[in-house]
C-alpha positions in Angstrom: -9.9 40.3 2.9 -12.1 37.8 4.7 -14.9 36.1 3.0 -17.9 34.4 5.0 -19.4 31.4 3.5 -22.7 29.7 4.6 -23.2 26.1 3.1 -19.8 24.9 3.0 -20.6 21.4 2.9 -22.7 21.5 -0.5 -21.5 20.9 -3.6 -20.5 24.2 -4.7 -19.8 25.1 -1.0 -16.9 22.5 -0.6 -15.4 23.6 -4.3 -15.8 27.6 -3.4 -14.1 26.8 0.0 -11.3 24.9 -1.4 -10.6 27.5 -4.2 -10.6 30.5 -1.7 -8.1 28.7 0.7 -6.0 28.0 -2.5 -6.3 31.5 -3.3 -4.7 32.2 0.4 -8.2 33.9 1.0 -9.1 34.2 4.9 -12.5 32.2 5.2 -14.9 31.7 7.8 -17.6 29.1 7.3 -21.1 28.6 8.8 -22.5 25.0 9.0 -24.1 22.8 11.0 -21.4 20.5 11.3 -18.2 22.6 12.4 -16.3 19.9 12.7 -16.5 18.2 9.5 -15.3 21.0 7.8 -12.5 21.8 9.8 -11.0 18.3 9.4 -11.8 18.4 5.6 -9.6 21.6 5.2 -7.1 20.5 8.2 -4.0 21.6 6.0 -5.6 25.1 5.7 -6.1 25.2 9.8 -4.6 29.1 9.6 -6.6 30.2 7.1 -10.1 28.5 8.0 -12.4 28.7 10.8 -15.9 27.4 11.2 -19.0 28.2 13.5 -22.0 26.3 14.2 -25.5 27.9 13.3 -28.7 26.0 13.4 -30.8 28.5 11.8 -34.5 27.8 13.2 -33.4 27.4 16.5 -30.3 30.1 16.9 -29.2 33.7 15.9 -27.1 34.3 13.5 -23.6 33.7 15.1 -22.8 37.3 15.8 -18.6 37.3 16.1 -18.3 35.2 12.7 -19.2 38.9 11.2 -16.2 40.9 12.8 -14.4 42.0 9.9 -16.1 40.4 7.2 -16.3 42.4 3.8 -18.0 39.9 1.5 -20.6 37.0 2.5 -21.0 34.1 -0.1 -24.9 32.8 1.0 -25.2 29.3 0.1 -27.3 27.9 2.5 -30.9 26.4 2.1 -32.8 23.5 1.4 -32.1 21.6 -2.1 -34.1 23.1 -4.5 -34.6 20.3 -7.0 -36.2 17.6 -4.5 -40.4 16.7 -4.4 -42.3 18.2 -6.1 -44.8 19.0 -3.2 -46.4 22.0 -1.5 -44.0 21.2 1.6 -40.9 21.2 -0.7 -41.6 24.4 -1.9 -42.6 26.1 1.4 -39.5 24.7 2.6 -37.3 25.6 0.0 -38.7 29.3 0.4 -38.7 29.4 4.4 -35.1 28.1 4.7 -33.9 31.1 2.6 -36.5 33.4 4.3 -34.9 32.3 7.9 -31.7 32.8 7.2 -31.9 36.3 5.2 -33.6 37.4 8.3 -31.4 36.2 10.7 -28.8 37.6 8.9 -30.2 41.0 8.2 -30.8 40.8 12.1 -27.3 40.2 13.1 -25.6 42.8 10.4 -27.8 45.5 11.7 -25.9 48.8 10.3 -23.2 46.6 9.0 -22.6 46.9 5.5 -21.1 43.7 3.5 -21.1 42.8 -0.3 -23.8 39.6 0.2 -23.6 37.1 -2.8 -26.2 34.9 -2.3 -27.4 31.8 -4.2 -30.5 31.7 -6.1 -31.9 29.9 -9.3 -32.8 30.9 -12.9 -36.0 28.8 -11.9 -37.5 32.2 -10.8 -38.6 32.6 -14.6 -40.4 29.6 -14.7 -40.3 26.8 -17.7 -42.3 28.0 -20.4 -41.0 29.1 -23.4 -40.0 32.8 -24.8 -37.6 35.0 -26.2 -33.9 34.9 -24.5 -33.9 36.6 -21.0 -31.1 38.3 -19.8 -30.7 39.8 -16.5 -32.0 43.3 -17.6 -35.1 41.5 -18.9 -38.5 42.4 -17.4 -39.4 40.0 -14.4 -43.1 39.4 -13.8 -45.2 37.5 -11.4 -44.2 34.1 -12.2 -47.3 31.5 -12.4 -45.1 28.5 -11.3 -45.1 27.9 -7.7 -41.5 26.7 -7.7 -40.2 30.1 -9.2 -43.0 32.1 -7.0 -41.0 30.9 -4.0 -37.4 31.1 -5.2 -39.0 34.8 -6.2 -40.1 35.7 -2.3 -36.6 34.1 -1.0 -34.8 36.4 -3.8 -36.9 39.4 -2.2 -36.1 38.3 1.4 -32.2 38.7 0.8 -32.4 41.5 -1.4 -34.1 43.7 2.3 -30.0 43.2 3.6 -29.4 46.1 1.2 -31.4 48.6 2.8 -28.4 49.3 5.4 -26.7 50.3 2.3 -25.0 46.9 1.5 -24.7 45.5 -1.8 -26.8 42.3 -2.7 -25.6 39.9 -5.6 -28.5 37.7 -6.6 -26.8 34.4 -8.2 -29.4 32.4 -10.5 -27.9 29.5 -10.5 -28.3 26.8 -13.7 -28.0 23.3 -13.0 -24.8 23.0 -11.5 -22.5 19.9 -13.7 -20.2 18.3 -10.8 -19.9 14.9 -9.5 -23.1 13.4 -8.1 -26.2 16.1 -8.0 -28.4 16.8 -11.5 -26.6 14.1 -13.8 -26.1 11.4 -11.1 -30.4 11.6 -10.5 -30.8 11.0 -14.8 -28.3 8.4 -14.5 -29.7 6.2 -11.8 -33.5 7.2 -13.5 -32.0 5.3 -16.8 -30.6 2.7 -14.9 -33.5 2.0 -13.6 -35.2 1.3 -16.9 -36.7 4.9 -17.2 -36.5 7.9 -19.6 -38.1 11.2 -20.3 -39.9 12.5 -24.0 -37.8 15.1 -25.2 -39.1 17.2 -27.9 -37.8 15.9 -31.6 -35.0 17.7 -33.2 -37.5 19.9 -35.2 -39.6 21.2 -32.6 -40.5 24.6 -32.6 -39.8 25.0 -28.9 -36.9 22.3 -28.0 -36.1 21.9 -24.7 -33.6 23.9 -23.3 -31.9 23.8 -19.8 -29.7 26.4 -18.4 -26.9 24.8 -16.8 -23.0 25.5 -15.5 -19.7 23.3 -14.7 -18.9 23.2 -10.9 -15.7 24.9 -12.1 -16.9 27.5 -14.0 -19.9 28.0 -11.1 -17.0 28.3 -8.4 -14.9 30.7 -10.7 -18.0 33.0 -11.2 -18.4 32.9 -7.5 -14.8 33.6 -6.4 -14.8 36.5 -9.0 -18.0 37.9 -7.4 -16.4 38.1 -4.1 -13.3 40.0 -5.5 -15.5 42.5 -7.7 -17.0 45.9 -6.2 -20.4 47.1 -7.0 -22.2 44.0 -8.5 -25.5 44.5 -7.7 -28.7 42.5 -8.6 -29.1 39.5 -10.4 -26.6 37.6 -12.2 -27.1 34.9 -14.5 -24.8 31.5 -13.8 -25.3 29.6 -16.5 -22.6 28.9 -19.4 -22.9 31.0 -22.9 -24.8 27.5 -24.7 -28.1 26.3 -23.1 -28.0 22.1 -22.9 -30.4 20.3 -25.0 -32.7 17.8 -23.2 -32.6 15.9 -26.7 -28.5 16.0 -26.2 -28.3 15.3 -22.8 -30.9 12.5 -23.0 -28.9 10.4 -25.7 -25.7 11.2 -24.0 -27.1 9.5 -21.1 -28.7 6.7 -23.1 -24.9 5.8 -25.0 -23.3 5.7 -21.3 -26.3 3.4 -19.5 -26.9 0.8 -22.0 -30.2 -0.7 -21.6 -32.2 -2.8 -24.1 -35.5 -0.9 -23.2 -36.8 2.1 -21.4 -40.3 3.5 -20.6 -40.4 7.2 -21.7 -42.7 8.6 -19.0 -44.9 11.7 -19.2 -44.1 14.4 -17.3 -46.3 14.5 -14.2 -45.0 10.5 -13.9 -41.9 11.6 -14.1 -42.2 14.5 -11.7 -43.4 11.8 -9.3 -40.1 10.2 -9.7 -37.5 12.8 -10.0 -39.3 16.0 -8.3 -39.0 19.3 -9.9 -36.2 18.0 -11.8 -38.7 16.9 -14.1 -40.0 20.7 -15.4 -35.8 21.3 -16.1 -35.6 18.5 -18.2 -39.1 20.1 -20.2 -38.2 23.8 -19.8 -38.1 26.4 -23.4 -36.6 29.1 -21.8 -33.1 30.1 -23.0 -31.5 32.1 -20.1 -28.3 34.5 -21.3 -25.7 35.3 -18.8 -25.0 38.5 -20.1 -23.4 40.6 -17.2 -20.6 38.1 -17.2 -20.3 38.1 -21.0 -20.2 42.2 -21.0 -17.8 41.9 -17.8 -15.1 39.4 -20.2 -15.9 36.3 -17.6 -14.4 33.4 -19.4 -15.8 30.0 -19.1 -13.9 26.7 -19.0 -16.5 25.0 -20.5 -18.8 27.2 -22.3 -21.1 24.2 -23.9 -22.1 22.3 -21.1 -22.8 19.3 -23.2 -19.1 19.0 -23.0 -18.8 19.3 -19.1 -21.8 16.3 -19.3 -19.3 14.3 -21.3 -16.7 14.7 -19.1 -18.6 13.7 -15.9 -19.6 10.7 -17.9 -16.1 9.5 -18.7 -14.8 9.9 -14.8 -18.1 8.2 -13.6 -17.5 5.3 -15.9 -13.5 5.2 -15.1 -14.5 5.2 -11.7 -16.8 2.5 -11.6 -14.4 0.1 -13.8 -11.6 0.7 -11.2 -14.0 -0.5 -8.2 -14.8 -3.8 -10.1 -13.0 -7.1 -9.6 -9.7 -6.9 -12.0 -11.2 -10.3 -14.1 -14.4 -8.4 -15.0 -13.0 -5.0 -15.7 -13.7 -3.6 -19.3 -12.4 -0.4 -20.9 -13.3 2.3 -18.2 -14.8 4.4 -20.8 -17.0 1.4 -22.0 -20.4 3.0 -22.7 -19.1 6.7 -23.2 -18.5 7.7 -27.1 -14.4 9.0 -26.9 -14.0 12.9 -28.8 -11.7 13.3 -31.2 
């Protein structure tokens, strides 16, 4: 089976490409910089092809679709950037543009499209746990509206009889990205105001380990008939309070200023809303299918990432200044 993947240079795209190639899959990559991905996967030259595409100015490369049965569509503007109207328009616009170009290139060709979306389509307000079968009203949050519009654009590809899976990703826990942004915030002397443990509406962050995100996308690429939304989140939500405590332990400082939500938004954009969200997202379809999570509790992923980062930083210091590579991060039994 030949799988086409867009967005191969992103955090998930790189890891998913590696996983598919390790499985011996034929992979075609759509990217703005094909030479970079071909160099990165040089040892798999017999299995990988790369096609250059600039969505704003070019039609989708038709030759890349020949013989393809599955498309994993990850390309699009990063979601959690600056909290501005222009940013929302870029997020939605980049996804609508690529979906329209892909639909035009496919014509009547039927495929299984697996498109990356976000659990932020539900907004960040408190409410009962949400599964894929829960009713999705029109959210009031403007980012959620933009993401929902992008999902609807991708679903139009199903009009030709194709299967479209909308993978609503939580915060992906891998090196860099979400956790690195919060580490930098803590290191600069700021933090956020997490609700106390006894709060009736604790802040819950839907999150997933990078390895689990890659595994479920690879699983979807092999599965048949999985149409509609799929929640790509761990069974357990990540407590904003627990995350804050663990980061403060890993990045020790004498003093931190707890920023109110609006001030935090100015520093880390839409990520501020994620830290204050109270909506629990349940990966019901994955649980019903028997999908096995390597790290069902995201706090374990965060802990492992912080240990890896501490070890890397210690290794980079001059030998005379090195301490324990695990300094500042408590070890688990």
